[in-house]
N, C-alpha and C positions, 0 to 999 in steps of 0.2 A: 354281634354277641348273638349266642344262642341261650333262651330258657331251657334249661332242663329240670324236670319234675325228677325228684330224688327221694322215696321214703316219705312220701307224702308233702314235702317242700319242694319249692322252686329255688334255683341258682340260676345264676348268669356265667356262662364259659365265653370265652374270646372262640372266634372262628378263626380259619382257616385265612391267611392272608390274600392266599392268591386268588379264592373262588367267593370269599363272603359266607362259606359253607362251613358245619363242622368237618371236620376227617380231614384226610391226608388230599391234594392235590398238587400239582405242578403250575410251574409259570408255563405261560403260553408260547414262549417260543420266539416272538416277535424280533426283530432287528433292535438295537437299541437305537433312542431318539435325544436328541439337545445335544448333538457333536460326541455323544459317547463311543464313537466309531474308534477313534486311536484308544482309547482306554480299554475297550472291549477287543481290539486286536493285541494290544500291549500286554493285559492279562493271558490272551491265550499265548502268545510268544511264551512269555516269562513261564506258564507253566508249563510247555512243550522242554522249555531249555532246561528249567529246574528238575523235570521228569528225566529226560537226557543225562544231565551231566551227573545225576545220582547212579549211573547205569553202571554196571561192570564193565562194559566195553568202554565208557567214558573214562573212566578211571585207567582201565588199559593202554588207552589211547596216550592220556597225560603221563603215565609213567614210562611209556613209550617215548614220549619226546623226550621227558628226561635224560632217559637213557643214550636217548642220539646225542644229547648237548654233551652229556660227559665221555661218550666216544669220541667227539669232535674236541675237546679240551687239548688232547695233544697236538691234534692235526694244527690246531690253529695257537698252540704253544701257551697255553691258560691265559691269553692276554685279557687283559680290559674289555676291549671288545667282545670277546667271549661271554666274559661275564656278565657283560651290559645286557647282550642276547636273553639270557634266561632271568636278570633283574624286572627288565625291562616288560617283557611278557608277560610276567608272574603279575605281577604289579595290574598293570591294564587288565587283564582275564577277573584278578580277585575285585578291581574296583566296579567292575561292570556286573558282576557277579553277588556283586553286596547286594543292589537294586534290584536285580532280579529275583534272588530269593527273599529278600525283605518284602515283594511286592505278593510272593506266592503265601507268604507266612503271613501278611497282613488278611487275605483274603480266606486261607484256612479258619484264622482267628476269627475273622467275623462270621463265615460259615458256622462254625461250634458256636458261637454268642447265640445267633438266632436259633438254632437248634435248643440249645439249652433256656433260651427264651419262650419257645414255643412250649416245652416239657414244662415249664413252670406255671405257665397260663394255662395248660391244659389241667392240672392239677386244682385241684376246686382249695384243695386244704394248703396249698403253697403259699408261701409270703411272695407277693406281687412286686415288694419293695426289689427284689436282689434281679427282677428282669433287665435293669439299668444298672447294675453294680461296675461294669465295667467303665461307666463314665464319672463315677465318683472319685473324689479325689484320696489319697493314701489314707489321712486322717480318718476319713468316713469307711473305707474299707478294714482300717484296725478296728474301729466302732465295731461294725457289725461283724468281724471275726471274732471280738472279744463276748459278743451276745451270744454266738454259737457254741463258743468255749465253756461259756457260763452254762448255756443247757446241758451240752454235752456231761460237765463236771456233775450238775443236777443228776441227768439220767442216771448214770454211774451212781450217785450217794443212794438215788433211791432202789435201784440194783441191788446194792449192797445189803440194804437195810430191809431188801423182801428176802432176801436170802439167810439173813441172819435171822428174821422172825423165823421162817420156815425150818431152821435148822432145830430148834428145841422141840417143835413139833415131829419132826421126823424121828427124831432119840425118844419120845415118847408113845409114838405109836408102834415101835420097834421095827422101822425100815431102815435104818442105818445097822441094825443090830446082825451081825453076823454068825 
């Protein structure tokens, strides 16, 4: 934590996780320890595969494979084996892709949460109880959402009341007269 002086008072603000100092810093880039080598390799592999499979080239390749399969239909007399080829191939690819895409989604989601947590910690007036909101159960999240809905409703009401009060003042001063 860093102590900051602002307008005559002091406050504490979290420091960067990587350096212990306020501000931006990056991880050291050291290789993973404690058996994390497989995870790191899998993560790298999953990222590359999901990037590649989301490319126009991969889509064209898949479309081409389906077209070749369709063209081969008459050659194989639309047999059960011909149908089994596409069913088995797509099932295997889909099964494996689910795990690769989920790995990438988990990583992206975790990174996004960490970035938001950093912003919440960096802002003095932010509600720090929201830092780990993703670890709360569904009922707790609904309670937090209700709290913010109530705050938004109060802010709208206060804004409308303020506008209502300003309305007669403007009319009396001639601002609205044309």
